[in-house]
Kinemage of the C-alpha trace (Angstrom):
@kinemage 1
@onewidth
@group {chain A} dominant
@subgroup {mainchain}
@vectorlist {calphas} color= white
{ca met a 1} P -31.351 -12.316 -50.256
{ca phe a 2} L -30.931 -9.828 -53.120
{ca thr a 3} L -31.359 -10.552 -56.790
{ca thr a 4} L -28.480 -10.033 -59.193
{ca gly a 5} L -30.187 -6.977 -60.662
{ca gln a 6} L -30.601 -5.393 -57.236
{ca leu a 7} L -26.929 -5.953 -56.404
{ca ile a 8} L -25.787 -4.453 -59.692
{ca phe a 9} L -28.069 -1.452 -59.195
{ca gly a 10} L -26.825 -0.964 -55.632
{ca ile a 11} L -23.182 -1.099 -56.653
{ca leu a 12} L -23.662 1.268 -59.595
{ca phe a 13} L -25.702 3.670 -57.463
{ca phe a 14} L -22.989 3.684 -54.777
{ca ile a 15} L -20.255 4.382 -57.338
{ca ala a 16} L -22.268 7.196 -58.942
{ca phe a 17} L -23.077 8.690 -55.533
{ca val a 18} L -19.417 8.696 -54.433
{ca ile a 19} L -18.353 10.310 -57.703
{ca ala a 20} L -21.065 12.998 -57.426
{ca val a 21} L -20.219 13.799 -53.799
{ca gly a 22} L -16.495 13.935 -54.586
{ca tyr a 23} L -17.083 16.241 -57.542
{ca gln a 24} L -19.243 18.617 -55.517
{ca tyr a 25} L -16.750 18.670 -52.655
{ca arg a 26} L -13.873 19.558 -54.988
{ca lys a 27} L -16.032 22.231 -56.597
{ca asp a 28} L -16.882 23.856 -53.222
{ca leu a 29} L -13.457 23.447 -51.586
{ca lys a 30} L -12.592 27.176 -51.759
{ca ile a 31} L -15.897 28.127 -50.142
{ca his a 32} L -15.438 25.540 -47.382
{ca lys a 33} L -12.009 26.936 -46.512
{ca val a 34} L -13.480 30.435 -46.079
{ca tyr a 35} L -16.706 29.732 -44.206
{ca tyr a 36} L -15.874 26.626 -42.199
{ca lys a 37} L -12.539 27.576 -40.623
{ca gly a 38} L -11.986 26.028 -37.208
{ca thr a 39} L -14.669 23.361 -37.453
{ca ile a 40} L -12.040 20.705 -36.779
{ca trp a 41} L -12.091 21.860 -33.133
{ca val a 42} L -15.822 21.168 -32.943
{ca leu a 43} L -15.187 17.656 -34.276
{ca ile a 44} L -12.378 17.081 -31.775
{ca ala a 45} L -14.566 18.318 -28.908
{ca phe a 46} L -17.441 16.069 -30.008
{ca ile a 47} L -15.206 12.999 -30.234
{ca gly a 48} L -13.699 13.864 -26.847
{ca phe a 49} L -17.149 14.208 -25.293
{ca ile a 50} L -18.290 10.854 -26.672
{ca gly a 51} L -15.038 9.292 -25.429
{ca met a 52} L -15.606 10.791 -21.980
{ca ile a 53} L -19.134 9.365 -21.839
{ca ala a 54} L -17.811 5.939 -22.873
{ca ala a 55} L -15.050 6.137 -20.235
{ca val a 56} L -17.524 7.037 -17.480
{ca lys a 57} L -19.812 4.207 -18.521
{ca phe a 58} L -16.895 1.762 -18.559
{ca leu a 59} L -15.670 2.881 -15.147
{ca leu a 60} L -19.102 2.737 -13.496
{ca met a 61} L -20.052 -0.714 -14.757
């Protein structure tokens, strides 16, 4: 399906991308702690909402 060159490129690109994202995250960690306090509650609410939709769908089918 993919050539050997494409697979090697994809793997190397993925590794480089993960390293770059990790580096930037570590670099901006202090800023994230100041400006994005309390965002975990938004994530919890979103996951809860999606779970509620799935539960309603399961119960009504």
